[in-house]
C-alpha positions in Angstrom: -0.1 0.2 -0.1 1.7 3.3 -1.4 1.1 6.0 1.8 2.5 9.2 1.5 2.4 11.7 4.8 1.9 15.5 4.2 1.7 18.2 6.7 -1.5 19.3 7.2 -2.1 23.0 5.2 -5.6 24.0 5.2 -8.8 23.6 7.5 -10.6 20.7 5.4 -7.4 18.6 5.9 -7.5 19.4 9.7 -11.1 18.4 9.7 -10.1 15.2 8.4 -7.3 14.7 11.0 -9.9 15.4 13.7 -12.2 13.1 12.1 -9.8 9.8 12.3 -9.2 10.9 15.6 -12.7 10.8 16.8 -13.4 7.2 15.1 -10.6 5.7 16.6 -10.1 7.2 19.9 -13.9 8.0 20.8 -15.7 5.5 18.8 -13.3 2.7 19.1 -11.2 3.2 22.4 -14.0 4.7 24.3 -11.7 8.1 24.9 -14.5 10.8 26.1 -15.0 13.2 23.1 -14.5 16.1 25.3 -10.9 15.4 25.9 -9.7 14.0 22.7 -9.6 17.7 20.9 -7.7 19.8 23.5 -6.3 23.4 23.5 -2.9 21.8 22.1 -4.5 21.3 18.5 -4.7 25.0 17.8 -0.5 25.6 18.0 0.0 21.7 16.9 1.8 20.7 13.6 -0.7 18.0 12.2 0.1 15.5 9.5 -2.3 13.2 7.5 -1.3 10.0 5.9 -2.8 9.5 2.7 -3.3 6.1 1.0 -5.3 6.0 -2.7 -6.5 9.7 -2.5 -8.0 8.9 1.4 -6.8 10.2 4.7 -6.3 7.0 6.9 -4.1 8.2 9.3 -2.9 11.4 11.5 -0.5 12.5 14.0 0.8 15.8 15.7 3.9 17.2 17.2 3.2 19.8 20.0 6.4 22.0 20.6 7.2 23.0 24.2 10.7 25.0 24.6 13.0 22.5 22.9 11.1 19.6 23.2 8.6 17.8 20.9 5.8 15.7 21.6 4.5 13.3 19.2 0.7 12.5 20.0 -2.6 11.6 18.6 -1.2 9.2 16.4 -3.9 7.3 14.8 -4.4 4.9 11.9 -8.0 3.6 10.9 -8.5 0.0 11.6 -8.6 -1.4 8.0 -5.2 0.2 7.1 -3.4 -0.7 10.2 0.1 -2.7 10.0 0.4 -1.4 6.4 2.8 1.0 6.9 0.9 4.1 7.6 1.8 4.6 11.4 5.6 4.1 10.6 5.5 6.7 8.2 3.7 9.2 10.4 6.1 8.5 12.9 9.0 9.1 10.9 7.9 12.1 9.4 6.9 13.5 12.7 10.5 12.8 13.9 12.0 14.6 11.1 10.1 17.6 11.6 10.5 17.7 15.2 14.5 17.4 14.2 14.4 20.0 11.7 12.5 22.4 14.3 15.2 22.2 16.6 13.8 19.9 19.1 16.4 18.7 21.7 14.0 16.0 23.4 11.4 13.9 21.3 8.9 12.1 23.3 5.3 10.4 23.3 2.9 8.9 25.5 2.5 5.3 24.1 -0.4 3.2 24.8 0.9 0.3 26.5 -0.3 -2.5 24.0 1.9 -0.5 20.8 5.2 0.1 23.3 7.0 -2.4 20.8 6.0 -0.2 17.7 7.7 2.7 19.3 10.7 0.7 20.3 11.4 -0.4 16.7 11.8 3.1 16.0 14.4 3.9 18.7 12.3 5.0 21.4 12.4 3.8 24.9 10.2 3.4 27.7 10.9 6.0 30.9 9.0 5.9 34.2 5.7 3.9 35.5 2.7 3.1 33.3 0.0 5.6 34.1 -3.5 6.2 33.1 -4.5 8.8 30.1 -8.1 8.9 29.0 -8.6 5.4 31.1 -6.0 3.6 28.8 -2.5 2.5 30.1 0.3 4.6 29.0 4.0 4.8 29.4 6.1 7.8 28.6 8.8 6.9 25.9 11.7 9.3 24.6 14.2 8.8 21.6 17.1 7.9 21.9 
């Protein structure tokens, strides 16, 4: 499956990214809708994964001082394990680095920690609850 990742550059693309997040996090994983979209969305850099002209995944970066937090990584169920998540993460990392991030981190859902480890992240600290789902902070080596 050919997947391209692009930086969101229009209100329509941002709407597509939010729709994917609502479908994956709110409908699938039962995250409360009122906490899924947050104030960081206004200042974040958002990405869309596109396959056959259709938005199938999204991620964002939030910059805080010299740190970049990658988050809200979501891929539609029908497109998982086909490379979209990997390409989104690679693009988010390269963008964070190009913007001068000294530290890149994320909060990984526990079942997908191995995915992030394969990309060079390592777990730090204890498992914690975020939106009713066990997570672990991970930093890029």
